[in-house]
C-alpha positions in Angstrom: 31.1 6.2 -59.6 28.4 3.9 -61.2 26.8 0.7 -60.4 29.1 -1.0 -62.8 32.1 -0.1 -60.9 30.6 0.0 -57.2 28.5 -2.9 -56.1 27.7 -2.3 -52.4 26.4 -5.4 -50.4 26.9 -4.0 -46.7 26.8 -0.8 -44.8 28.3 -0.5 -41.3 27.4 2.4 -39.0 29.2 4.1 -36.0 26.6 4.9 -33.3 27.5 7.9 -31.1 27.2 11.2 -33.0 26.2 9.5 -36.1 22.8 7.9 -35.4 22.3 10.3 -32.4 23.8 13.3 -30.6 25.8 11.9 -27.8 27.2 15.0 -25.9 24.0 15.5 -23.8 23.6 11.9 -23.3 27.1 11.6 -21.8 26.9 14.7 -19.5 23.6 13.4 -18.0 25.0 9.8 -17.6 28.4 10.9 -16.2 26.9 13.4 -13.7 23.8 11.3 -12.9 25.2 8.0 -12.0 28.0 9.6 -9.9 25.5 11.7 -8.0 23.3 8.6 -7.5 26.4 6.7 -6.1 27.1 9.5 -3.7 23.4 9.7 -2.4 22.6 6.0 -2.3 25.9 5.2 -0.5 25.4 8.1 2.0 21.9 6.4 2.9 23.3 3.2 3.2 26.1 4.0 5.5 23.6 6.1 7.6 21.1 3.3 8.0 24.0 0.9 9.0 25.4 3.3 11.6 28.6 4.3 9.7 30.0 7.5 9.2 33.0 8.9 7.3 34.5 12.4 7.8 33.4 13.3 4.2 30.8 12.1 1.8 32.1 10.2 -1.3 31.8 13.1 -3.7 33.4 15.5 -1.3 36.3 13.3 -1.0 36.5 12.2 -4.8 34.8 15.0 -7.0 34.0 14.0 -10.4 37.3 15.2 -11.8 39.1 12.7 -9.5 37.0 9.9 -11.0 37.9 11.0 -14.6 41.7 11.3 -13.6 41.7 7.8 -12.2 40.1 6.4 -15.5 42.9 8.2 -17.4 45.5 6.8 -15.0 44.1 3.3 -15.4 44.1 3.7 -19.2 47.8 4.5 -19.2 48.6 1.7 -16.7 46.6 -0.9 -18.9 47.1 0.1 -22.4 45.3 -3.0 -23.7 42.1 -2.0 -21.9 42.3 1.7 -22.9 39.1 1.3 -25.1 37.1 -0.9 -22.7 35.3 2.1 -21.2 33.0 0.0 -19.0 36.0 -1.9 -17.4 37.9 1.4 -16.8 34.9 3.1 -15.2 34.1 0.0 -12.9 37.7 -0.4 -11.8 38.2 3.3 -11.0 35.0 3.3 -8.9 36.3 0.2 -7.1 39.5 1.8 -6.3 37.9 5.1 -5.1 35.5 3.2 -3.0 38.1 1.2 -1.3 40.1 4.5 -0.6 36.9 5.9 0.7 36.9 3.1 3.4 34.7 0.3 2.1 36.0 -3.1 2.3 36.9 -4.8 -1.0 33.6 -6.8 -1.2 31.5 -3.8 -0.5 33.6 -1.5 -2.9 33.1 -4.1 -5.6 29.4 -4.3 -4.9 28.8 -0.6 -5.0 31.0 -0.1 -8.0 28.7 -2.7 -9.8 25.5 -0.9 -8.6 26.9 2.4 -9.8 27.6 0.9 -13.3 24.3 -0.6 -13.6 22.9 2.9 -13.1 25.4 4.2 -15.5 24.3 1.8 -18.2 20.6 2.6 -17.5 21.4 6.2 -18.2 23.8 5.6 -21.1 21.2 3.8 -23.0 18.7 6.8 -22.9 19.6 8.0 -26.5 17.4 9.6 -28.8 18.0 8.6 -32.4 17.7 11.1 -35.0 13.9 11.0 -36.3 15.0 9.9 -39.7 17.0 7.0 -38.5 14.2 4.2 -37.9 12.9 4.6 -41.4 16.3 4.8 -43.0 17.4 1.5 -41.4 14.3 -0.3 -42.2 14.7 0.5 -46.0 18.4 0.0 -46.0 17.9 -3.3 -44.4 15.9 -4.4 -47.4 18.9 -3.9 -49.8 22.1 -4.3 -47.5 23.5 -6.2 -44.8 23.9 -3.9 -41.9 26.3 -3.7 -38.9 27.2 -1.4 -36.1 30.6 -0.6 -35.0 31.3 1.4 -31.9 34.0 2.4 -29.5 31.4 3.3 -27.0 29.7 1.2 -24.3 26.2 1.4 -25.7 24.9 -2.2 -26.3 22.7 -1.6 -29.4 20.8 -4.7 -28.8 19.3 -2.9 -25.8 17.7 -0.3 -28.1 14.8 -0.5 -30.4 17.3 0.1 -33.4 19.2 -3.1 -32.4 16.8 -5.3 -34.4 18.3 -3.6 -37.6 21.8 -4.7 -36.7 22.4 -8.5 -36.9 26.1 -7.8 -36.5 27.1 -5.4 -33.6 30.8 -4.9 -32.8 31.8 -3.3 -29.5 35.4 -2.5 -30.2 36.3 -1.8 -26.7 35.4 -5.1 -25.6 37.5 -6.6 -28.4 40.4 -4.7 -26.8 40.9 -3.2 -30.3 39.2 0.3 -30.4 38.9 2.2 -33.6 41.0 3.2 -35.5 42.3 -0.4 -35.1 41.3 -2.3 -38.3 40.2 -5.4 -36.3 36.5 -4.3 -35.4 36.0 -3.5 -39.2 37.4 -6.8 -40.2 35.3 -8.6 -37.7 32.2 -6.9 -38.9 33.0 -7.6 -42.6 33.7 -11.2 -41.8 30.4 -11.6 -40.0 28.6 -9.9 -42.8 30.4 -12.0 -45.3 31.4 -9.0 -47.2 34.6 -7.8 -48.9 35.9 -4.2 -47.9 35.3 -3.0 -51.5 31.8 -3.9 -51.3 31.0 -2.2 -48.0 30.2 1.5 -47.0 31.1 2.7 -43.4 29.2 5.5 -42.0 30.8 7.6 -39.2 31.5 11.0 -37.8 35.3 10.8 -36.8 37.9 11.1 -39.3 40.5 9.3 -37.2 38.4 6.5 -35.8 35.9 6.0 -38.8 37.2 7.4 -42.1 40.9 6.5 -42.0 40.7 2.8 -40.8 37.8 2.2 -43.3 39.5 3.8 -46.1 42.7 1.9 -45.6 40.8 -1.3 -45.8 39.3 -0.2 -49.2 35.8 0.5 -47.9 33.8 3.5 -49.1 33.2 6.1 -46.4 30.3 8.5 -45.7 31.9 10.9 -43.3 29.1 12.8 -41.1 30.9 16.1 -40.7 28.8 19.2 -40.6 30.1 22.8 -40.7 33.2 21.7 -42.6 34.3 23.7 -45.7 34.0 21.7 -49.0 37.7 20.8 -49.3 38.6 18.1 -51.6 38.4 14.7 -50.3 40.2 11.4 -51.3 38.4 9.1 -53.6 35.9 7.0 -51.8 35.2 9.4 -49.0 31.9 11.4 -49.1 31.2 14.1 -46.6 27.6 14.5 -45.3 26.1 17.0 -42.9 23.8 14.5 -41.4 22.9 10.8 -41.7 19.7 11.7 -43.3 21.6 12.5 -46.4 22.8 8.9 -46.8 20.0 7.9 -49.3 21.1 10.7 -51.7 24.6 9.7 -51.6 23.6 6.0 -52.4 21.7 7.3 -55.4 24.7 9.2 -56.5 26.7 6.2 -56.4 24.3 4.3 -58.3 23.0 2.1 -55.4 19.8 1.0 -54.1 18.6 3.8 -51.7 15.5 4.6 -49.5 12.8 6.5 -51.0 
């Protein structure tokens, strides 16, 4: 496909597992904030002369917290992609069942979520990403579209994304088309003139393709099977400039 038939104006990016590896971040965040809550709550209860028969994590191990979030997502399907709400609501319920009054349960849930968000933003973008976004921003309008609860504006990379869509907060997580449509509207770009970059076939490739966007699918270790037109498989986001060159577009380097 050449410059005469493809005129890209904008590029949208998924974040987790596209611009950085997310597994280790989530493991550290999940275990870290829950352990922090257990320890901080125990110290606070001890200082205030209050004792329960079990510590919080003894009564509610991490898997109980995970199960409560899943139950809440089933009970509130419209909030199923709002991970921050699900986490805070689950914590509030568990803390109440642990014996805290509603006011204190809410306060401690909020404190635990503040710790969660601090850890959640300790991401390490791939080394190539900063320079890549700098150069892409000279030629294209850029946006991020994520189902996760990273606020990209809290990261140094945030300055490259004047448009940042948090799909869960829209109550329309990918593969819903609405986060893509919101990004495209704010970018002032038609789907046919935009490329989406993401790692998930279901949440990135399929919805973007249905809208008529080009897609760069970050999918390492997959056999070179034929792909539908407009879908381009990459092993890593560092390969994006070469893809743009193949498509006849302006590219870094």
